[in-house]
MIROKE-404140 format. One record per residue (C-alpha): residue in three letters; residue number from 1; x, y, z. Coordinates in steps of 0.05 Angstrom, whole numbers. Layout:
! residues N
[gudo ALA,NUM,[X,Y,Z]]
...
//
This chain:
! residues 496
[gudo MET,1,[-527,-1454,-1858]]
[gudo LYS,2,[-526,-1504,-1814]]
[gudo GLY,3,[-584,-1474,-1773]]
[gudo ASP,4,[-629,-1467,-1828]]
[gudo GLY,5,[-622,-1539,-1861]]
[gudo TRP,6,[-642,-1562,-1791]]
[gudo LEU,7,[-704,-1513,-1794]]
[gudo ASN,8,[-717,-1530,-1866]]
[gudo VAL,9,[-724,-1602,-1841]]
[gudo ILE,10,[-769,-1589,-1776]]
[gudo VAL,11,[-817,-1553,-1816]]
[gudo VAL,12,[-823,-1614,-1873]]
[gudo MET,13,[-831,-1648,-1818]]
[gudo GLY,14,[-890,-1616,-1792]]
[gudo LEU,15,[-916,-1608,-1855]]
[gudo LEU,16,[-920,-1681,-1862]]
[gudo MET,17,[-949,-1695,-1806]]
[gudo ALA,18,[-1005,-1641,-1809]]
[gudo GLU,19,[-1017,-1684,-1874]]
[gudo SER,20,[-1013,-1749,-1850]]
[gudo SER,21,[-1063,-1730,-1790]]
[gudo TYR,22,[-1110,-1696,-1843]]
[gudo GLY,23,[-1111,-1756,-1881]]
[gudo ARG,24,[-1137,-1805,-1824]]
[gudo ASN,25,[-1199,-1764,-1810]]
[gudo ILE,26,[-1232,-1782,-1875]]
[gudo CYS,27,[-1290,-1812,-1884]]
[gudo PRO,28,[-1300,-1890,-1893]]
[gudo THR,29,[-1344,-1923,-1935]]
[gudo LYS,30,[-1387,-1977,-1921]]
[gudo ILE,31,[-1419,-1951,-1862]]
[gudo GLN,32,[-1485,-1945,-1892]]
[gudo PRO,33,[-1547,-1927,-1859]]
[gudo CYS,34,[-1494,-1874,-1826]]
[gudo THR,35,[-1466,-1813,-1862]]
[gudo CYS,36,[-1399,-1785,-1854]]
[gudo THR,37,[-1370,-1709,-1855]]
[gudo VAL,38,[-1299,-1685,-1847]]
[gudo LYS,39,[-1292,-1627,-1794]]
[gudo THR,40,[-1235,-1592,-1761]]
[gudo LYS,41,[-1228,-1636,-1700]]
[gudo GLY,42,[-1259,-1697,-1725]]
[gudo LEU,43,[-1318,-1732,-1762]]
[gudo VAL,44,[-1381,-1721,-1745]]
[gudo ILE,45,[-1425,-1790,-1756]]
[gudo ASN,46,[-1496,-1796,-1753]]
[gudo CYS,47,[-1532,-1866,-1756]]
[gudo GLU,48,[-1603,-1853,-1757]]
[gudo ASN,49,[-1686,-1885,-1778]]
[gudo SER,50,[-1643,-1955,-1776]]
[gudo ASN,51,[-1643,-2012,-1718]]
[gudo SER,52,[-1581,-2060,-1692]]
[gudo ASP,53,[-1569,-2109,-1748]]
[gudo LYS,54,[-1550,-2055,-1796]]
[gudo ILE,55,[-1516,-2007,-1748]]
[gudo VAL,56,[-1464,-2059,-1722]]
[gudo PRO,57,[-1438,-2072,-1788]]
[gudo ALA,58,[-1425,-2001,-1801]]
[gudo MET,59,[-1383,-1995,-1727]]
[gudo THR,60,[-1349,-2047,-1754]]
[gudo ALA,61,[-1327,-2010,-1810]]
[gudo LEU,62,[-1304,-1950,-1775]]
[gudo LYS,63,[-1263,-1991,-1728]]
[gudo GLU,64,[-1224,-2012,-1789]]
[gudo SER,65,[-1210,-1938,-1806]]
[gudo HIS,66,[-1143,-1936,-1755]]
[gudo GLY,67,[-1118,-1873,-1727]]
[gudo VAL,68,[-1189,-1834,-1744]]
[gudo VAL,69,[-1222,-1778,-1702]]
[gudo ILE,70,[-1296,-1779,-1683]]
[gudo SER,71,[-1317,-1717,-1652]]
[gudo TYR,72,[-1391,-1731,-1652]]
[gudo LEU,73,[-1422,-1793,-1669]]
[gudo THR,74,[-1507,-1798,-1662]]
[gudo PHE,75,[-1550,-1847,-1659]]
[gudo ARG,76,[-1618,-1821,-1663]]
[gudo THR,77,[-1681,-1852,-1677]]
[gudo ASN,78,[-1660,-1929,-1682]]
[gudo ASN,79,[-1690,-1992,-1663]]
[gudo MET,80,[-1630,-2008,-1615]]
[gudo PRO,81,[-1660,-2044,-1548]]
[gudo ARG,82,[-1579,-2057,-1522]]
[gudo LEU,83,[-1515,-2032,-1533]]
[gudo PRO,84,[-1479,-2092,-1539]]
[gudo ASP,85,[-1411,-2103,-1508]]
[gudo HIS,86,[-1346,-2074,-1537]]
[gudo ILE,87,[-1384,-2045,-1601]]
[gudo PHE,88,[-1343,-1989,-1598]]
[gudo MET,89,[-1273,-2032,-1592]]
[gudo GLY,90,[-1205,-1994,-1625]]
[gudo MET,91,[-1250,-1929,-1643]]
[gudo ASP,92,[-1228,-1856,-1615]]
[gudo ILE,93,[-1300,-1823,-1603]]
[gudo ARG,94,[-1303,-1755,-1565]]
[gudo HIS,95,[-1377,-1749,-1550]]
[gudo LEU,96,[-1426,-1799,-1554]]
[gudo ILE,97,[-1502,-1790,-1571]]
[gudo ILE,98,[-1551,-1837,-1567]]
[gudo SER,99,[-1630,-1800,-1571]]
[gudo SER,100,[-1696,-1822,-1580]]
[gudo THR,101,[-1690,-1893,-1591]]
[gudo ASN,102,[-1709,-1958,-1549]]
[gudo LEU,103,[-1652,-1970,-1515]]
[gudo ARG,104,[-1658,-2001,-1442]]
[gudo VAL,105,[-1603,-2031,-1433]]
[gudo LEU,106,[-1528,-2015,-1445]]
[gudo GLU,107,[-1478,-2077,-1427]]
[gudo HIS,108,[-1426,-2070,-1383]]
[gudo GLY,109,[-1368,-2074,-1432]]
[gudo SER,110,[-1406,-2036,-1478]]
[gudo LEU,111,[-1368,-1969,-1462]]
[gudo THR,112,[-1300,-1998,-1437]]
[gudo ALA,113,[-1269,-1984,-1505]]
[gudo LEU,114,[-1283,-1902,-1494]]
[gudo ALA,115,[-1253,-1902,-1421]]
[gudo ASN,116,[-1203,-1846,-1431]]
[gudo LYS,117,[-1234,-1811,-1494]]
[gudo LEU,118,[-1297,-1802,-1500]]
[gudo ASN,119,[-1316,-1720,-1464]]
[gudo VAL,120,[-1386,-1722,-1471]]
[gudo LEU,121,[-1439,-1786,-1466]]
[gudo GLU,122,[-1519,-1756,-1475]]
[gudo LEU,123,[-1567,-1816,-1467]]
[gudo ILE,124,[-1628,-1773,-1482]]
[gudo SER,125,[-1699,-1795,-1489]]
[gudo ASN,126,[-1687,-1870,-1491]]
[gudo LEU,127,[-1733,-1927,-1441]]
[gudo ILE,128,[-1666,-1931,-1389]]
[gudo THR,129,[-1703,-1948,-1324]]
[gudo ASN,130,[-1636,-1956,-1281]]
[gudo ILE,131,[-1568,-1921,-1279]]
[gudo PRO,132,[-1521,-1957,-1319]]
[gudo THR,133,[-1472,-1951,-1265]]
[gudo ALA,134,[-1427,-2015,-1297]]
[gudo ALA,135,[-1417,-1988,-1360]]
[gudo LEU,136,[-1403,-1921,-1333]]
[gudo SER,137,[-1355,-1938,-1279]]
[gudo ARG,138,[-1294,-1946,-1339]]
[gudo LEU,139,[-1304,-1873,-1367]]
[gudo VAL,140,[-1251,-1839,-1332]]
[gudo THR,141,[-1249,-1772,-1372]]
[gudo THR,142,[-1318,-1757,-1382]]
[gudo ARG,143,[-1344,-1691,-1360]]
[gudo PHE,144,[-1414,-1691,-1373]]
[gudo LEU,145,[-1471,-1742,-1371]]
[gudo ASN,146,[-1530,-1724,-1395]]
[gudo LEU,147,[-1597,-1781,-1379]]
[gudo ASN,148,[-1647,-1733,-1391]]
[gudo HIS,149,[-1720,-1762,-1409]]
[gudo ASN,150,[-1712,-1840,-1386]]
[gudo ASN,151,[-1756,-1878,-1338]]
[gudo ILE,152,[-1709,-1871,-1285]]
[gudo THR,153,[-1746,-1873,-1214]]
[gudo VAL,154,[-1687,-1885,-1158]]
[gudo ILE,155,[-1612,-1868,-1153]]
[gudo PRO,156,[-1585,-1908,-1118]]
[gudo GLU,157,[-1512,-1913,-1084]]
[gudo ARG,158,[-1443,-1903,-1119]]
[gudo SER,159,[-1481,-1892,-1187]]
[gudo PHE,160,[-1434,-1850,-1220]]
[gudo GLU,161,[-1365,-1883,-1191]]
[gudo GLY,162,[-1317,-1888,-1227]]
[gudo MET,163,[-1328,-1826,-1273]]
[gudo VAL,164,[-1273,-1793,-1230]]
[gudo GLN,165,[-1282,-1726,-1278]]
[gudo LEU,166,[-1361,-1716,-1280]]
[gudo GLN,167,[-1373,-1639,-1275]]
[gudo ARG,168,[-1441,-1635,-1306]]
[gudo LEU,169,[-1490,-1683,-1288]]
[gudo THR,170,[-1568,-1678,-1312]]
[gudo LEU,171,[-1628,-1728,-1303]]
[gudo TYR,172,[-1682,-1678,-1322]]
[gudo ALA,173,[-1752,-1709,-1336]]
[gudo ASN,174,[-1749,-1773,-1325]]
[gudo HIS,175,[-1787,-1804,-1246]]
[gudo ILE,176,[-1737,-1798,-1196]]
[gudo THR,177,[-1771,-1806,-1122]]
[gudo ARG,178,[-1714,-1822,-1088]]
[gudo ILE,179,[-1642,-1808,-1085]]
[gudo ASP,180,[-1597,-1849,-1040]]
[gudo PRO,181,[-1549,-1804,-980]]
[gudo ASN,182,[-1489,-1838,-1024]]
[gudo ALA,183,[-1515,-1837,-1093]]
[gudo PHE,184,[-1461,-1775,-1116]]
[gudo LYS,185,[-1409,-1816,-1077]]
[gudo GLY,186,[-1338,-1817,-1122]]
[gudo VAL,187,[-1357,-1758,-1171]]
[gudo GLU,188,[-1372,-1712,-1102]]
[gudo LYS,189,[-1305,-1668,-1117]]
[gudo GLU,190,[-1304,-1653,-1186]]
[gudo LEU,191,[-1397,-1649,-1195]]
[gudo VAL,192,[-1407,-1568,-1207]]
[gudo SER,193,[-1476,-1576,-1241]]
[gudo LEU,194,[-1526,-1636,-1233]]
[gudo ASN,195,[-1594,-1615,-1261]]
[gudo LEU,196,[-1665,-1665,-1217]]
[gudo GLY,197,[-1716,-1618,-1251]]
[gudo ALA,198,[-1778,-1636,-1279]]
[gudo ASN,199,[-1777,-1710,-1233]]
[gudo LYS,200,[-1822,-1734,-1171]]
[gudo LEU,201,[-1782,-1707,-1110]]
[gudo GLU,202,[-1822,-1681,-1053]]
[gudo SER,203,[-1769,-1655,-1016]]
[gudo VAL,204,[-1702,-1626,-1026]]
[gudo PRO,205,[-1653,-1689,-1024]]
[gudo ILE,206,[-1608,-1660,-983]]
[gudo LYS,207,[-1566,-1713,-948]]
[gudo ALA,208,[-1547,-1729,-1026]]
[gudo ILE,209,[-1523,-1661,-1047]]
[gudo SER,210,[-1496,-1624,-981]]
[gudo LYS,211,[-1437,-1678,-1001]]
[gudo LEU,212,[-1423,-1633,-1066]]
[gudo PRO,213,[-1382,-1590,-1038]]
[gudo ASN,214,[-1362,-1551,-1106]]
[gudo LEU,215,[-1435,-1552,-1132]]
[gudo SER,216,[-1449,-1488,-1160]]
[gudo THR,217,[-1515,-1494,-1200]]
[gudo LEU,218,[-1574,-1539,-1173]]
[gudo GLU,219,[-1641,-1545,-1207]]
[gudo LEU,220,[-1697,-1578,-1180]]
[gudo GLN,221,[-1752,-1543,-1221]]
[gudo GLU,222,[-1813,-1586,-1238]]
[gudo ASN,223,[-1814,-1632,-1183]]
[gudo LEU,224,[-1866,-1634,-1123]]
[gudo ILE,225,[-1831,-1599,-1068]]
[gudo GLU,226,[-1878,-1558,-1022]]
[gudo SER,227,[-1825,-1525,-966]]
[gudo ILE,228,[-1763,-1507,-965]]
[gudo THR,229,[-1724,-1496,-894]]
[gudo GLU,230,[-1649,-1464,-885]]
[gudo SER,231,[-1630,-1537,-866]]
[gudo ASP,232,[-1645,-1563,-938]]
[gudo PHE,233,[-1592,-1522,-966]]
[gudo MET,234,[-1531,-1535,-920]]
[gudo GLY,235,[-1463,-1556,-940]]
[gudo LEU,236,[-1481,-1517,-1007]]
[gudo SER,237,[-1429,-1459,-992]]
[gudo ASN,238,[-1418,-1447,-1070]]
[gudo LEU,239,[-1476,-1454,-1097]]
[gudo ASP,240,[-1487,-1395,-1146]]
[gudo SER,241,[-1554,-1409,-1184]]
[gudo LEU,242,[-1624,-1450,-1159]]
[gudo LYS,243,[-1677,-1461,-1186]]
[gudo LEU,244,[-1747,-1484,-1152]]
[gudo GLY,245,[-1794,-1452,-1204]]
[gudo HIS,246,[-1854,-1495,-1212]]
[gudo ASN,247,[-1863,-1534,-1152]]
[gudo GLN,248,[-1912,-1521,-1097]]
[gudo ILE,249,[-1884,-1482,-1051]]
[gudo LYS,250,[-1929,-1440,-1009]]
[gudo GLU,251,[-1886,-1397,-960]]
[gudo LEU,252,[-1808,-1362,-951]]
[gudo GLY,253,[-1790,-1367,-885]]
[gudo ALA,254,[-1735,-1332,-839]]
[gudo TYR,255,[-1660,-1347,-862]]
[gudo VAL,256,[-1686,-1404,-905]]
[gudo PHE,257,[-1630,-1387,-963]]
[gudo ARG,258,[-1570,-1363,-909]]
[gudo SER,259,[-1531,-1422,-919]]
[gudo LEU,260,[-1520,-1403,-990]]
[gudo PRO,261,[-1478,-1339,-989]]
[gudo ARG,262,[-1457,-1340,-1059]]
[gudo MET,263,[-1520,-1344,-1094]]
[gudo SER,264,[-1526,-1296,-1155]]
[gudo SER,265,[-1590,-1324,-1188]]
[gudo LEU,266,[-1657,-1352,-1150]]
[gudo ASP,267,[-1712,-1383,-1182]]
[gudo LEU,268,[-1777,-1386,-1147]]
[gudo GLU,269,[-1821,-1369,-1201]]
[gudo SER,270,[-1901,-1406,-1216]]
[gudo ASN,271,[-1892,-1433,-1141]]
[gudo ARG,272,[-1958,-1416,-1087]]
[gudo ILE,273,[-1919,-1372,-1050]]
[gudo SER,274,[-1965,-1312,-1019]]
[gudo ARG,275,[-1917,-1300,-953]]
[gudo ILE,276,[-1850,-1282,-957]]
[gudo ASP,277,[-1819,-1272,-892]]
[gudo ASP,278,[-1770,-1200,-877]]
[gudo ARG,279,[-1718,-1251,-850]]
[gudo ALA,280,[-1725,-1293,-928]]
[gudo PHE,281,[-1670,-1267,-966]]
[gudo SER,282,[-1621,-1252,-906]]
[gudo GLY,283,[-1561,-1271,-917]]
[gudo LEU,284,[-1559,-1256,-996]]
[gudo GLU,285,[-1542,-1181,-995]]
[gudo GLU,286,[-1477,-1180,-1024]]
[gudo ARG,287,[-1485,-1225,-1073]]
[gudo LEU,288,[-1551,-1234,-1098]]
[gudo GLU,289,[-1571,-1206,-1173]]
[gudo TRP,290,[-1629,-1245,-1207]]
[gudo LEU,291,[-1696,-1253,-1163]]
[gudo LYS,292,[-1751,-1296,-1209]]
[gudo LEU,293,[-1817,-1290,-1166]]
[gudo GLY,294,[-1871,-1284,-1217]]
[gudo ASN,295,[-1923,-1326,-1227]]
[gudo ASN,296,[-1941,-1338,-1147]]
[gudo SER,297,[-2000,-1309,-1105]]
[gudo ILE,298,[-1951,-1251,-1071]]
[gudo ARG,299,[-2004,-1188,-1059]]
[gudo THR,300,[-1948,-1137,-1052]]
[gudo ILE,301,[-1885,-1122,-1063]]
[gudo PRO,302,[-1835,-1157,-1007]]
[gudo SER,303,[-1799,-1090,-1002]]
[gudo ASN,304,[-1778,-1107,-927]]
[gudo SER,305,[-1754,-1175,-948]]
[gudo LEU,306,[-1703,-1139,-995]]
[gudo ARG,307,[-1681,-1082,-953]]
[gudo GLY,308,[-1606,-1083,-970]]
[gudo MET,309,[-1603,-1116,-1032]]
[gudo HIS,310,[-1541,-1079,-1066]]
[gudo LYS,311,[-1534,-1123,-1129]]
[gudo LEU,312,[-1607,-1145,-1154]]
[gudo ARG,313,[-1614,-1134,-1232]]
[gudo GLU,314,[-1667,-1163,-1247]]
[gudo PHE,315,[-1729,-1168,-1200]]
[gudo ASP,316,[-1788,-1209,-1235]]
[gudo VAL,317,[-1858,-1206,-1198]]
[gudo LYS,318,[-1905,-1214,-1258]]
[gudo SER,319,[-1965,-1252,-1259]]
[gudo ASN,320,[-1981,-1249,-1182]]
[gudo ASN,321,[-2037,-1212,-1150]]
[gudo ILE,322,[-2007,-1147,-1133]]
[gudo THR,323,[-2062,-1092,-1138]]
[gudo GLU,324,[-2019,-1033,-1108]]
[gudo ILE,325,[-1943,-1010,-1102]]
[gudo LYS,326,[-1926,-961,-1049]]
[gudo GLU,327,[-1889,-900,-1055]]
[gudo ASP,328,[-1822,-936,-1024]]
[gudo ALA,329,[-1832,-1007,-1051]]
[gudo PHE,330,[-1765,-1001,-1087]]
[gudo ASP,331,[-1726,-960,-1039]]
[gudo SER,332,[-1660,-995,-1011]]
[gudo PHE,333,[-1649,-1040,-1063]]
[gudo GLY,334,[-1682,-1008,-1131]]
[gudo SER,335,[-1618,-971,-1149]]
[gudo THR,336,[-1579,-1034,-1188]]
[gudo ILE,337,[-1645,-1050,-1216]]
[gudo LYS,338,[-1635,-1066,-1288]]
[gudo PHE,339,[-1702,-1107,-1309]]
[gudo LEU,340,[-1762,-1098,-1270]]
[gudo PHE,341,[-1821,-1138,-1292]]
[gudo LEU,342,[-1895,-1134,-1266]]
[gudo GLN,343,[-1930,-1145,-1323]]
[gudo ASN,344,[-1997,-1188,-1319]]
[gudo ASN,345,[-2020,-1162,-1246]]
[gudo ARG,346,[-2079,-1112,-1217]]
[gudo ILE,347,[-2040,-1050,-1209]]
[gudo ASP,348,[-2085,-989,-1231]]
[gudo SER,349,[-2045,-937,-1210]]
[gudo LEU,350,[-1970,-913,-1203]]
[gudo PRO,351,[-1942,-868,-1141]]
[gudo MET,352,[-1912,-813,-1164]]
[gudo SER,353,[-1837,-829,-1134]]
[gudo VAL,354,[-1838,-901,-1148]]
[gudo PHE,355,[-1780,-896,-1190]]
[gudo SER,356,[-1735,-843,-1168]]
[gudo ASP,357,[-1675,-883,-1144]]
[gudo MET,358,[-1682,-929,-1207]]
[gudo HIS,359,[-1622,-903,-1241]]
[gudo SER,360,[-1603,-960,-1276]]
[gudo LEU,361,[-1675,-985,-1305]]
[gudo GLU,362,[-1661,-1005,-1375]]
[gudo THR,363,[-1733,-1055,-1371]]
[gudo LEU,364,[-1794,-1040,-1346]]
[gudo SER,365,[-1857,-1088,-1361]]
[gudo LEU,366,[-1929,-1056,-1339]]
[gudo SER,367,[-1963,-1094,-1393]]
[gudo ASN,368,[-2036,-1127,-1381]]
[gudo ASN,369,[-2052,-1084,-1315]]
[gudo GLY,370,[-2106,-1038,-1303]]
[gudo ILE,371,[-2074,-969,-1319]]
[gudo HIS,372,[-2113,-920,-1338]]
[gudo HIS,373,[-2062,-864,-1339]]
[gudo VAL,374,[-1979,-856,-1347]]
[gudo PRO,375,[-1954,-789,-1320]]
[gudo ARG,376,[-1893,-763,-1344]]
[gudo ASP,377,[-1876,-745,-1266]]
[gudo VAL,378,[-1878,-815,-1253]]
[gudo PHE,379,[-1832,-834,-1305]]
[gudo GLN,380,[-1784,-776,-1305]]
[gudo PRO,381,[-1722,-804,-1258]]
[gudo ILE,382,[-1721,-864,-1312]]
[gudo ILE,383,[-1730,-830,-1373]]
[gudo GLU,384,[-1655,-814,-1396]]
[gudo THR,385,[-1637,-890,-1377]]
[gudo VAL,386,[-1698,-933,-1399]]
[gudo GLN,387,[-1690,-972,-1456]]
[gudo VAL,388,[-1761,-1005,-1453]]
[gudo ILE,389,[-1825,-991,-1423]]
[gudo ASP,390,[-1880,-1037,-1436]]
[gudo VAL,391,[-1956,-1009,-1421]]
[gudo HIS,392,[-1993,-1053,-1473]]
[gudo ASP,393,[-2056,-1085,-1451]]
[gudo ASN,394,[-2082,-1038,-1402]]
[gudo PRO,395,[-2143,-1001,-1406]]
[gudo LEU,396,[-2104,-930,-1423]]
[gudo LYS,397,[-2137,-867,-1439]]
[gudo CYS,398,[-2122,-819,-1498]]
[gudo ASP,399,[-2114,-763,-1448]]
[gudo CYS,400,[-2054,-718,-1435]]
[gudo ASP,401,[-2020,-763,-1391]]
[gudo LEU,402,[-2005,-808,-1454]]
[gudo THR,403,[-1972,-752,-1505]]
[gudo TRP,404,[-1904,-759,-1474]]
[gudo TYR,405,[-1901,-835,-1478]]
[gudo LYS,406,[-1932,-836,-1558]]
[gudo ASN,407,[-1869,-784,-1566]]
[gudo TRP,408,[-1830,-828,-1528]]
[gudo ILE,409,[-1846,-889,-1552]]
[gudo ILE,410,[-1839,-875,-1634]]
[gudo LYS,411,[-1773,-844,-1613]]
[gudo ALA,412,[-1747,-910,-1581]]
[gudo SER,413,[-1774,-965,-1642]]
[gudo GLN,414,[-1727,-913,-1687]]
[gudo THR,415,[-1663,-925,-1643]]
[gudo SER,416,[-1684,-986,-1606]]
[gudo ALA,417,[-1724,-1014,-1661]]
[gudo ASP,418,[-1717,-1093,-1653]]
[gudo LYS,419,[-1736,-1083,-1566]]
[gudo VAL,420,[-1781,-1037,-1574]]
[gudo HIS,421,[-1827,-1040,-1649]]
[gudo HIS,422,[-1868,-1100,-1619]]
[gudo ILE,423,[-1892,-1063,-1556]]
[gudo LEU,424,[-1908,-993,-1609]]
[gudo LEU,425,[-1953,-1038,-1649]]
[gudo LYS,426,[-2003,-1067,-1588]]
[gudo THR,427,[-2007,-1011,-1546]]
[gudo LYS,428,[-2079,-984,-1552]]
[gudo CYS,429,[-2106,-926,-1512]]
[gudo TRP,430,[-2186,-906,-1513]]
[gudo SER,431,[-2215,-835,-1536]]
[gudo GLU,432,[-2277,-817,-1493]]
[gudo LYS,433,[-2289,-760,-1538]]
[gudo ASP,434,[-2285,-809,-1600]]
[gudo ARG,435,[-2316,-866,-1572]]
[gudo HIS,436,[-2250,-905,-1610]]
[gudo GLU,437,[-2196,-942,-1589]]
[gudo TYR,438,[-2126,-920,-1625]]
[gudo MET,439,[-2062,-948,-1624]]
[gudo VAL,440,[-2025,-904,-1583]]
[gudo ASN,441,[-1974,-878,-1639]]
[gudo LYS,442,[-2033,-854,-1682]]
[gudo ALA,443,[-2072,-830,-1629]]
[gudo PRO,444,[-2100,-750,-1650]]
[gudo LEU,445,[-2072,-728,-1582]]
[gudo GLU,446,[-2054,-654,-1615]]
[gudo ARG,447,[-2130,-639,-1609]]
[gudo LEU,448,[-2128,-636,-1529]]
[gudo TYR,449,[-2086,-592,-1531]]
[gudo CYS,450,[-2045,-605,-1471]]
[gudo PRO,451,[-1995,-562,-1434]]
[gudo ASP,452,[-1917,-576,-1464]]
[gudo LYS,453,[-1886,-610,-1400]]
[gudo SER,454,[-1823,-628,-1434]]
[gudo THR,455,[-1791,-560,-1415]]
[gudo SER,456,[-1762,-577,-1354]]
[gudo GLY,457,[-1836,-596,-1322]]
[gudo THR,458,[-1854,-522,-1333]]
[gudo GLY,459,[-1916,-525,-1377]]
[gudo LEU,460,[-1967,-546,-1316]]
[gudo ARG,461,[-1932,-503,-1265]]
[gudo VAL,462,[-1937,-436,-1315]]
[gudo GLN,463,[-2013,-468,-1322]]
[gudo SER,464,[-2025,-471,-1247]]
[gudo ILE,465,[-2005,-411,-1235]]
[gudo SER,466,[-2032,-374,-1284]]
[gudo ALA,467,[-2097,-406,-1269]]
[gudo LEU,468,[-2086,-378,-1196]]
[gudo ILE,469,[-2082,-318,-1212]]
[gudo ASN,470,[-2140,-306,-1262]]
[gudo GLY,471,[-2172,-336,-1196]]
[gudo MET,472,[-2148,-285,-1148]]
[gudo LEU,473,[-2163,-240,-1199]]
[gudo ALA,474,[-2237,-255,-1201]]
[gudo GLY,475,[-2244,-260,-1133]]
[gudo ILE,476,[-2224,-183,-1125]]
[gudo GLY,477,[-2266,-161,-1183]]
[gudo PHE,478,[-2324,-202,-1151]]
[gudo ILE,479,[-2309,-162,-1077]]
[gudo PHE,480,[-2302,-95,-1113]]
[gudo SER,481,[-2369,-110,-1148]]
[gudo MET,482,[-2409,-121,-1082]]
[gudo ASN,483,[-2374,-68,-1055]]
[gudo LEU,484,[-2394,-22,-1112]]
[gudo LEU,485,[-2467,-51,-1108]]
[gudo LEU,486,[-2476,-39,-1028]]
[gudo GLU,487,[-2454,35,-1033]]
[gudo VAL,488,[-2494,49,-1088]]
[gudo GLY,489,[-2556,14,-1050]]
[gudo GLY,490,[-2544,57,-983]]
[gudo LYS,491,[-2545,122,-1025]]
[gudo LEU,492,[-2612,104,-1054]]
[gudo SER,493,[-2642,82,-983]]
[gudo SER,494,[-2616,148,-948]]
[gudo ASN,495,[-2655,193,-1009]]
[gudo LEU,496,[-2712,167,-1005]]
//
């Protein structure tokens, strides 16, 4: 009985504590112009389209609600050029967002009250010109800092010192031209993700980032980088994802990524790449899964550079200057590819065995090329596994080669409607006989009396053998007729 009594006491105390805890998370009054919503993890408070004169009193009202947990506090489109000292004193805020304001300055003590509580700080689309190092230095529990879309031009030394648990840092879309070699001093051991995209960097800031041994994601897209070398990535042995798209890189030299043995994702789209060394991807054979080379000036599939890639799942070379695909283009690295993007090139034909080893292929995009015919024999090795074959915006002929594709895409649109239906509506062919353009699914191909290739491909062979036999018989008949004429002619001449 005594045991049961203590158990009841513990249960009641637990219920009282839970009720008390929930009771604390009640929206306070008099916080206008801010609004408040109660959520499971705390209050969600939004302050929008106002100014500092009204926001400061609202924060004072929140301070008086002792014990309240604020899971999200958002300031958006407000007139608040400065964040004053101690504005959050006595408040428990886990995620703070200040967005689309005219904020320029964070006072040194503006974030002090959140030192041991704030997990995420987002200062997005403001007018900040300098890293607010003094204000940030007390944030020892903050794991994610977002400074996107500001006017920062330089990252000085020790800019984030004190943020000892910072793991993700993003400075996308600023005007950064220089990064001090010691810019990340104090956060180098914890930082795993760094976004420096859409700035004005002319080279990889290797002196600064080489001191980040645990960095796994690096984004340098949309900068002014013209060249990269092997030394640009020294010290980044744990890097898993690298984004260098939308720069001005012209070539990929030998061993340029050899220092990145764990990299699985590489984005190089929308550069000016026209030359890829045969050893450019050496060192990535066992890890690289995602490779984007779209929107460059590549003229041929870089087969030699990719020989031995054992894990490649996505290969994207859309929007280049590729005019021809060789029969062995995907040999030794194509067997693992699931997504192949070849659209927006100048390909006019496909070799018979080009897909022969690509048994993992699920999505094949060949749209917007110069392809006239899609013979079934070319696609036969992948028909059983592929889910998407996109050939729209090609000058397709309404001929026998298209019959199988018409049947395939109609069936695929019924079983995988979300993936194929839009392709079905855009794929057309031209009939020379009718001088008319048809939607492929409505093209009258049955009028062509095409041989049936669906039964193990025997139709065409039977037709060919039949034609050969007919030809042979015709030849024999011709020879027999000639011999008969010669014999009759000989008899007539002898009688004369």
